[in-house]
Backbone bond lengths (Angstrom), bond angles and torsions (degrees), N, CA, C in turn:
res aa  C-N    CA-C-N  psi(-1)  N-CA   C-N-CA  omega(-1)  CA-C   N-CA-C  phi
1 M - - - 1.460 - - 1.409 111.08 -
2 A 1.243 120.83 121.86 1.515 125.21 178.37 1.503 112.22 -74.63
3 I 1.243 114.59 151.38 1.453 117.98 175.86 1.545 105.61 -106.69
4 D 1.464 109.95 135.27 1.545 116.05 -174.60 1.435 102.34 -90.92
5 L 1.333 116.67 81.92 1.625 120.61 177.98 1.413 115.69 -52.81
6 P 1.427 117.84 -49.85 1.584 110.58 179.06 1.441 116.03 -59.23
7 H 1.437 119.27 -30.86 1.385 119.75 179.17 1.499 113.10 -72.67
8 L 1.379 116.18 -34.65 1.403 122.97 175.39 1.416 113.94 -66.47
9 I 1.346 120.34 -40.09 1.412 122.67 176.33 1.532 113.36 -64.54
10 K 1.378 116.23 -43.31 1.424 122.06 -172.03 1.617 107.61 -63.51
11 K 1.446 119.07 -30.46 1.351 125.04 172.28 1.471 114.06 -70.94
12 T 1.305 119.05 -20.89 1.524 118.51 -170.67 1.621 102.94 -113.26
13 C 1.322 112.59 139.97 1.428 116.21 179.50 1.596 103.82 -101.42
14 L 1.299 109.78 107.33 1.443 115.31 177.78 1.623 113.56 -107.34
15 K 1.300 113.89 154.62 1.505 114.99 -174.63 1.573 99.80 -135.40
16 I 1.355 108.35 131.80 1.418 111.91 174.58 1.560 106.60 -130.36
17 A 1.398 112.91 159.73 1.487 122.58 171.79 1.542 106.21 -99.48
18 L 1.346 115.98 128.34 1.360 118.82 178.15 1.527 112.72 -98.78
19 F 1.265 118.42 121.54 1.493 118.63 174.70 1.544 105.59 -105.89
20 A 1.328 105.71 113.28 1.564 117.06 -177.28 1.486 113.13 -94.65
21 G 1.294 116.78 -33.43 1.526 119.08 -175.22 1.365 109.27 60.87
22 C 1.362 112.46 179.19 1.526 123.85 173.73 1.328 111.30 -69.08
23 A 1.302 128.10 -32.64 1.431 128.30 179.51 1.528 110.49 -53.70
24 M 1.396 113.61 -49.20 1.489 118.41 -177.88 1.520 107.77 -68.16
25 D 1.305 114.90 -33.87 1.543 115.48 -176.48 1.529 109.31 -73.75
26 F 1.196 121.39 -45.27 1.528 125.07 -173.15 1.577 118.55 -97.19
27 I 1.326 112.58 -34.99 1.376 114.98 -174.26 1.508 113.72 -96.16
28 Y 1.318 112.42 -45.93 1.667 120.41 -177.63 1.473 108.84 -122.55
29 P 1.383 121.09 59.44 1.516 115.50 -174.74 1.496 112.38 -71.21
30 G 1.285 121.42 -21.77 1.393 132.19 171.22 1.518 113.56 -56.04
31 H 1.313 109.18 -47.50 1.525 116.30 -174.07 1.550 111.54 -66.57
32 G 1.404 116.01 -36.82 1.402 119.16 178.92 1.464 114.26 -63.24
33 K 1.348 121.49 -40.72 1.308 133.04 172.16 1.496 114.22 -60.02
34 D 1.324 113.63 -45.86 1.527 114.20 172.24 1.441 118.14 -66.33
35 I 1.403 120.07 -34.92 1.324 125.76 -179.00 1.587 111.40 -62.48
36 V 1.367 111.10 -46.83 1.584 120.25 173.65 1.536 111.35 -52.85
37 T 1.298 110.42 -51.28 1.592 122.37 -177.49 1.401 104.52 -52.52
38 L 1.418 115.67 -55.07 1.576 119.51 -171.01 1.445 105.62 -61.63
39 L 1.341 117.20 -53.84 1.504 113.48 -176.62 1.456 119.17 -64.28
40 K 1.204 124.04 -26.62 1.456 130.75 167.05 1.480 112.89 -61.54
41 K 1.334 116.00 -42.83 1.514 122.13 177.42 1.554 112.32 -59.86
42 T 1.435 106.80 -35.52 1.529 113.45 -176.40 1.657 113.39 -91.76
43 N 1.371 111.89 19.73 1.457 122.62 -174.83 1.567 113.35 51.51
44 I 1.274 115.49 40.68 1.456 123.55 163.05 1.381 113.25 -101.67
45 Q 1.454 109.16 123.52 1.605 114.83 -174.51 1.625 100.58 -88.77
46 V 1.424 106.01 129.15 1.388 118.79 177.74 1.565 120.65 -98.19
47 D 1.284 115.53 116.65 1.588 115.57 176.86 1.357 110.07 -104.76
48 F 1.365 115.28 129.29 1.528 120.19 178.52 1.485 106.34 -109.54
49 P 1.340 113.62 101.96 1.507 114.20 175.78 1.494 111.61 -62.77
50 V 1.331 112.17 134.69 1.465 119.72 -174.31 1.485 112.41 -81.10
51 N 1.334 120.78 -10.33 1.457 122.52 -174.93 1.438 114.78 -101.23
52 Q 1.381 119.17 24.39 1.431 129.17 176.62 1.475 110.08 -69.14
53 T 1.309 111.45 140.87 1.498 116.33 175.38 1.447 111.04 -125.88
54 C 1.221 119.18 -177.57 1.431 124.60 -179.02 1.381 115.94 -65.14
55 C 1.307 121.11 142.11 1.435 121.56 -173.83 1.550 111.11 -96.66
56 G 1.429 114.26 -9.69 1.443 121.57 175.61 1.518 114.67 99.88
57 L 1.453 115.02 -5.31 1.457 120.44 178.60 1.504 114.89 -51.92
58 P 1.305 118.87 -43.49 1.520 114.62 -179.69 1.519 114.83 -62.80
59 A 1.376 111.39 -31.91 1.442 115.25 176.81 1.546 114.75 -70.30
60 M 1.319 115.30 -37.59 1.402 121.56 177.27 1.476 112.32 -69.55
61 M 1.214 117.29 -30.72 1.531 121.11 -175.55 1.568 109.20 -70.05
62 I 1.206 118.63 -31.55 1.453 126.88 169.00 1.530 114.17 -44.62
63 F 1.423 112.99 -47.15 1.477 117.49 -171.97 1.505 110.38 -95.30
64 L 1.282 121.37 9.53 1.467 118.83 -178.63 1.490 113.11 -87.52
């Protein structure tokens, strides 16, 4: 028996905190917008904490 996940999610009110970091802001800005759009379509409330800081990914990418 398959689980109808989209139907189950729409019945449940979920809330998440989205950590975007500077990579999402500067490297993949469209991805962040798409994620929020998708989550809202599935009835998931998105909280974007304003005190987010850089995770260090850009600095690590220099040494890869």
